[in-house]
C-alpha distance (Angstrom), angle and dihedral (degrees) to the residues before:
residue distance angle dihedral
M1 . . .
R2 3.79 . .
K3 3.81 93.2 .
S4 3.80 91.6 51.1
V5 3.82 90.5 53.5
I6 3.80 91.0 50.1
K7 3.81 91.0 47.1
R8 3.79 90.5 50.2
I9 3.82 91.5 49.4
L10 3.81 90.8 48.9
R11 3.80 91.2 48.6
Y12 3.82 91.9 51.3
Y13 3.76 90.6 45.5
S14 3.80 91.8 51.8
L15 3.82 89.4 51.0
Y16 3.80 89.5 48.9
A17 3.82 91.5 49.1
A18 3.81 92.0 49.0
L19 3.81 91.7 49.4
N20 3.79 90.9 46.3
N21 3.81 90.6 51.0
F22 3.81 91.1 48.5
I23 3.81 94.0 49.2
A24 3.81 93.1 45.4
H25 3.81 92.0 64.4
F26 3.81 91.5 52.5
I27 3.80 90.2 49.0
L28 3.81 89.7 52.9
L29 3.82 90.0 49.0
F30 3.80 90.9 49.4
T31 3.82 91.1 48.3
R32 3.81 92.6 50.5
I33 3.80 91.7 49.1
W34 3.81 93.3 45.3
I35 3.82 94.8 51.1
G36 3.80 93.1 39.7
N37 3.79 91.2 51.9
I38 3.82 92.5 52.6
Y39 3.78 93.8 52.6
L40 3.80 97.3 38.1
K41 3.81 90.8 55.7
S42 3.78 89.7 49.7
G43 3.81 92.4 49.3
L44 3.80 93.0 47.9
T45 3.81 90.2 50.4
K46 3.80 91.6 49.9
I47 3.78 94.6 49.4
S48 3.81 93.9 44.8
V49 3.82 92.3 59.6
W50 3.80 101.3 28.5
D51 3.83 96.4 162.3
Q52 3.79 90.7 55.3
T53 3.80 90.1 45.5
L54 3.79 90.7 57.0
I55 3.81 90.7 47.8
L56 3.82 90.4 50.5
F57 3.79 91.8 50.0
E58 3.79 91.7 47.7
Y59 3.81 101.5 45.1
E60 3.80 109.1 14.3
Y61 3.80 109.0 31.7
E62 3.82 99.7 33.9
V63 3.80 93.8 -169.7
P64 3.80 111.3 -152.4
F65 3.80 123.2 -125.7
L66 3.84 97.0 12.8
P67 3.80 136.8 81.3
V68 3.81 113.3 -109.3
E69 3.81 97.0 -112.6
L70 3.80 93.6 46.5
A71 3.81 92.6 48.8
A72 3.82 91.1 49.4
I73 3.80 93.1 47.9
M74 3.81 94.2 45.5
S75 3.78 95.6 47.6
T76 3.80 93.5 44.6
A77 3.81 91.9 48.0
A78 3.80 91.3 49.2
E79 3.81 91.1 47.8
L80 3.79 91.9 51.3
I81 3.82 101.7 39.5
C82 3.81 104.8 35.3
P83 3.83 96.5 54.0
I84 3.81 91.1 54.2
L85 3.80 89.3 53.1
L86 3.81 89.2 48.2
F87 3.80 93.3 49.5
V88 3.80 93.0 56.2
G89 3.79 92.4 35.1
I90 3.76 101.9 -124.8
F91 3.81 120.8 142.9
S92 3.81 87.0 -7.4
R93 3.78 96.8 163.8
L94 3.77 91.0 49.3
S95 3.80 96.3 41.6
I96 3.81 93.1 51.0
L97 3.81 91.6 55.7
P98 3.86 98.4 77.4
L99 3.81 90.4 47.4
F100 3.80 90.5 48.3
I101 3.81 93.0 50.5
M102 3.80 91.8 44.5
T103 3.80 91.4 51.4
I104 3.80 91.6 50.5
I105 3.82 90.6 50.7
I106 3.81 91.1 47.8
E107 3.80 91.5 48.9
L108 3.80 94.7 46.8
F109 3.79 102.1 39.4
I110 3.81 111.5 17.0
I111 3.81 120.5 24.2
Q112 3.79 126.1 3.6
N113 3.78 109.1 -148.0
V114 3.79 129.3 158.8
H115 3.83 89.8 -136.9
H116 3.78 89.0 68.4
L117 3.79 89.1 62.6
Y118 3.81 91.1 53.6
W119 3.78 90.1 48.6
L120 3.81 91.5 48.8
F121 3.80 89.7 51.7
M122 3.81 91.6 50.4
M123 3.81 90.5 48.0
A124 3.82 90.0 49.4
V125 3.81 88.5 55.2
I126 3.81 89.8 54.8
M127 3.81 91.4 46.2
G128 3.79 91.0 49.2
F129 3.79 101.4 41.9
G130 3.80 102.4 23.8
S131 3.76 124.0 -138.0
G132 3.80 98.9 -51.9
R133 3.79 129.3 -132.0
I134 3.81 94.5 -59.2
S135 3.79 92.1 76.4
I136 3.76 143.2 69.6
D137 3.81 88.1 -101.5
G138 3.80 89.5 55.8
F139 3.80 92.3 47.1
L140 3.80 91.9 49.8
A141 3.81 91.8 46.5
Q142 3.81 90.6 53.5
R143 3.81 90.9 48.5
L144 3.80 91.5 49.9
D145 3.82 91.1 48.0
R146 3.82 90.8 52.9
K147 3.80 92.0 48.8
S148 3.79 93.6 47.4
T149 3.81 92.4 50.9
R150 3.81 90.4 50.2
L151 3.80 90.5 52.2
N152 3.80 93.6 52.8
């Protein structure tokens, strides 16, 4: 009787763990899309009105340590390139890094907004857990795992 209860508990736990693993990859996908969408919209807005973007960087943002034009170009490039990489899930940990650093700089030196803290948390999740299986990174990781097991 006792062994059957333990077996039943282990069976339910294995189902729970499998469901948890399945859901986690969708949460990572959702997080990548959410963060990518925020920054892509910002980058598209900046590039569509470039003269106003330069004026904002010169008079409103006052980015420390960088010339105005360079700061505008770097942030716009990061906001246009990194979200695309996040959407498809390739080099996710690396592509989230410029957005993470930019958000910290914005929060510390330019505009304090509680949303930035939420975004930083979501980006930390991607940096910590990667892009998940529903990504090119996940596909490549599975392929490499299969090849390494065949070689051993």
